[in-house]
C-alpha positions in Angstrom: -159.0 -139.0 2.9 -161.1 -136.5 1.1 -164.6 -137.2 0.3 -165.8 -136.0 -3.2 -167.2 -132.4 -2.2 -164.6 -131.6 0.2 -162.8 -128.1 -0.9 -159.5 -128.3 -2.3 -156.9 -126.3 -0.7 -152.6 -126.5 -0.3 -151.0 -126.2 2.8 -147.7 -124.6 2.9 -146.2 -124.3 6.2 -143.0 -122.0 6.7 -140.9 -122.7 9.8 -137.1 -121.2 10.4 -134.3 -123.9 10.6 -132.7 -123.7 13.8 -131.1 -127.1 14.9 -129.6 -126.0 18.1 -131.5 -127.2 21.0 -131.8 -125.4 24.4 -129.4 -128.1 25.7 -127.1 -127.5 22.9 -127.2 -123.7 23.3 -126.8 -123.8 26.8 -123.4 -126.1 26.2 -122.2 -123.7 23.4 -122.9 -121.0 25.7 -121.1 -122.4 28.7 -118.0 -123.2 26.3 -117.5 -119.6 25.6 -118.1 -118.3 28.9 -115.2 -120.8 30.8 -112.3 -119.9 28.8 -113.5 -116.2 28.4 -113.6 -115.6 32.2 -110.7 -117.6 32.9 -108.4 -115.6 30.9 -110.5 -112.3 32.2 -109.5 -113.3 35.5 -106.1 -114.5 35.1 -105.4 -111.0 33.7 -107.4 -109.3 36.5 -104.8 -111.2 39.1 -102.1 -109.6 37.3 -103.2 -106.0 37.3 -105.3 -105.9 34.2 -108.7 -105.3 36.0 -110.3 -103.4 33.0 -110.7 -106.9 30.9 -112.7 -108.5 33.6 -115.8 -105.9 32.8 -115.5 -105.8 29.0 -115.6 -109.9 29.2 -118.6 -109.7 31.4 -120.0 -107.4 29.0 -119.3 -109.2 25.9 -120.5 -112.6 27.3 -124.1 -110.7 28.6 -124.8 -109.9 24.9 -123.8 -113.1 23.3 -126.0 -114.6 25.9 -128.9 -111.9 25.0 -128.2 -112.6 21.1 -128.4 -116.3 22.0 -131.6 -116.0 24.0 -133.3 -114.1 21.4 -132.6 -116.4 18.9 -133.4 -119.9 20.9 -137.0 -117.9 21.1 -137.7 -117.4 17.8 -137.0 -121.0 16.8 -140.8 -121.8 17.1 -142.0 -118.8 14.8 -144.3 -120.4 11.9 -146.4 -118.7 8.9 -149.1 -121.3 7.9 -150.5 -120.3 4.4 -153.8 -122.3 3.4 -155.2 -121.7 0.1 -158.4 -122.6 -0.9 -160.5 -122.2 -4.4 -161.7 -118.6 -2.7 -159.1 -117.8 -0.8 -155.6 -117.6 0.8 -155.0 -117.5 4.7 -151.7 -116.6 6.4 -151.4 -117.6 10.2 -148.5 -116.1 11.3 -147.0 -117.3 15.0 -144.2 -115.0 16.4 -143.8 -116.4 20.3 -147.1 -116.1 21.7 -148.2 -113.7 19.0 -150.8 -114.9 16.6 -151.8 -112.8 13.5 -154.3 -113.8 10.8 -154.5 -112.1 7.3 -157.2 -113.2 4.8 -156.9 -112.4 1.0 -159.4 -113.0 -2.0 -157.6 -115.7 -4.1 -159.1 -113.7 -7.3 -157.4 -110.8 -6.4 -154.4 -111.5 -4.7 -151.3 -110.9 -6.3 -147.9 -112.4 -5.1 -145.4 -109.8 -5.3 -141.1 -110.5 -4.9 -139.1 -107.2 -4.6 -135.6 -107.4 -4.8 -133.8 -105.4 -2.3 -131.9 -101.6 -3.5 -128.6 -103.1 -2.3 -127.3 -106.8 -2.5 -126.5 -106.9 0.9 -130.4 -106.9 1.9 -132.6 -109.7 1.2 -135.6 -109.9 -0.9 -139.2 -109.1 0.3 -142.1 -111.4 -1.2 -145.6 -110.4 -0.4 -148.7 -111.7 -1.0 -151.1 -108.5 -1.7 -154.8 -107.1 -2.2 -156.9 -104.4 -1.8 -153.9 -102.2 -0.7 -153.4 -104.8 2.2 -149.7 -107.0 2.5 -148.7 -109.4 4.4 -145.0 -110.6 4.1 -143.9 -113.9 3.9 -141.1 -116.2 4.8 -138.6 -113.0 5.9 -136.3 -115.8 7.8 -135.9 -117.7 4.3 -132.8 -117.8 2.5 -133.3 -115.8 -0.9 -133.1 -119.3 -2.9 -135.9 -120.7 -0.7 -137.6 -117.3 -1.3 -137.4 -117.5 -4.4 -138.7 -120.7 -4.9 -141.9 -120.2 -2.3 -142.7 -116.8 -4.7 -142.8 -119.3 -7.8 -144.9 -122.0 -5.9 -147.3 -119.5 -4.9 -147.6 -117.6 -8.5 -148.4 -121.2 -9.7 -151.1 -121.7 -6.6 -152.7 -118.2 -6.7 -152.2 -117.1 -10.3 -152.1 -113.5 -11.3 -155.1 -111.0 -10.6 -158.8 -112.0 -11.9 -157.0 -115.5 -12.6 -157.3 -118.3 -10.1 -155.5 -121.7 -11.4 -157.5 -124.7 -10.5 -156.6 -126.1 -7.4 -155.6 -130.0 -7.1 -157.8 -131.9 -4.2 -155.0 -133.2 -2.3 -154.0 -131.2 1.4 -150.5 -130.9 1.3 -147.9 -130.1 3.7 -144.5 -128.6 3.1 -141.9 -127.5 5.1 -139.4 -124.8 3.9 
């Protein structure tokens, strides 16, 4: 509930979709290690010894990639838009960064990639500073977020009225 004099704000919480839990990740890794190492050991016993180190390197690379992916599963970006400003809190691992912009002078930019192989970049910019948003989002979700932010923030020198409700959106 909000009192009549409470400032209006909109809150958008961006989180990457990581459905794999740590336990499931371990099971997945084990399900790949057991057959791969079994085949490598059998081939080594038949005299094809170079297969074992390559299988080990392959599984080491997979384990490293899986570990890095699992570390990023709790990364978030929170965007809070008030009548006066925009605050962006980015959590990447244990590091937290804050960016603040004046809502009246901020611009939402969605830059298309030069190649279709690369994703677009969504930024909020003001006075020569920029903050990238939703780098982990799909292209469709990034475009939808850009549209929502444009409606909430408006163009430079134009600040649309905010609803008094505080709403949280998970993308």
